[in-house]
C-alpha positions as CSV (number, residue, x, y, z in Angstrom):
1,M,-179.8,46.6,60.1
2,W,-177.5,47.4,62.0
3,P,-177.3,46.8,66.1
4,P,-178.7,49.7,67.9
5,V,-176.8,52.5,69.0
6,R,-176.7,52.9,72.7
7,G,-178.7,55.9,74.0
8,L,-180.9,55.9,71.1
9,D,-185.1,55.2,71.7
10,P,-185.5,52.1,69.3
11,E,-189.4,53.3,69.0
12,R,-187.8,56.4,67.3
13,D,-187.4,55.8,63.5
14,D,-186.6,59.1,62.0
15,A,-183.9,60.9,60.0
16,G,-182.5,62.0,63.3
17,V,-182.0,58.5,64.3
18,R,-180.5,57.4,61.0
19,L,-178.2,60.1,61.0
20,R,-176.5,59.8,64.4
21,T,-176.1,56.1,63.9
22,L,-174.7,56.6,60.4
23,R,-172.0,59.2,61.9
24,L,-171.5,56.8,64.8
25,R,-170.5,54.3,62.5
26,R,-168.6,56.2,60.3
27,G,-166.3,57.8,63.7
28,L,-167.5,61.4,63.2
29,S,-167.9,63.6,65.8
30,Q,-171.0,66.2,64.9
31,V,-168.6,68.9,64.7
32,A,-166.8,66.9,62.0
33,L,-170.0,65.8,59.9
34,A,-171.2,69.5,60.3
35,D,-168.4,70.7,58.6
36,L,-168.3,68.2,56.2
37,A,-171.8,69.2,55.1
38,C,-171.7,72.9,55.6
39,M,-174.1,73.5,58.4
40,S,-173.9,74.4,62.1
41,P,-172.9,71.5,64.8
42,G,-176.1,72.7,66.9
43,F,-178.3,72.2,63.6
44,V,-176.9,68.5,63.5
45,S,-177.4,68.0,67.2
46,M,-181.2,69.3,66.6
47,I,-181.8,66.7,64.1
48,E,-180.5,64.0,66.1
49,N,-182.4,64.7,69.1
50,G,-185.7,65.3,67.7
51,Q,-185.7,68.8,67.8
52,R,-185.8,69.8,64.3
53,T,-186.8,68.0,61.3
54,L,-184.5,66.8,58.1
55,S,-187.1,68.6,55.9
56,R,-184.6,70.8,53.4
57,A,-183.6,68.8,50.7
58,S,-180.5,70.7,50.4
59,H,-179.8,69.5,53.9
60,V,-180.7,66.1,53.7
61,I,-178.6,65.8,50.1
62,A,-175.5,67.8,52.1
63,L,-175.7,65.3,55.0
64,A,-175.9,62.2,52.8
65,D,-173.2,63.2,50.8
66,A,-170.6,63.7,53.9
67,L,-171.7,60.4,54.9
68,R,-171.9,58.6,51.8
69,V,-175.6,57.4,51.8
70,S,-178.3,57.7,49.8
71,P,-180.4,60.7,50.3
72,L,-183.7,58.7,50.5
73,Y,-182.2,56.2,53.0
74,L,-181.5,59.3,54.9
75,A,-184.6,61.0,54.7
76,D,-186.9,58.2,55.0
77,G,-185.1,54.6,55.2
78,R,-186.0,54.1,51.6
79,V,-183.0,51.6,50.4
80,V,-182.1,52.2,46.5
81,P,-181.5,49.1,44.8
82,A,-178.1,48.7,43.4
């Protein structure tokens, strides 16, 4: 996988870490990602910081679509074969 993003706990491997890593790799701010996914920037921040879980399928799908990744990868790190 990609090198770790500065400021993230390398021991934490969850949707919040994947979300932040993907967002930063795409060059998006939390506000821009939230706009693309039709949700609040505060909610995106709480997911990235581990204060909220990414448990609703509709949220996973909206964020994955905005980041152009598989919802399975965002939710639990599974890679879907091409």
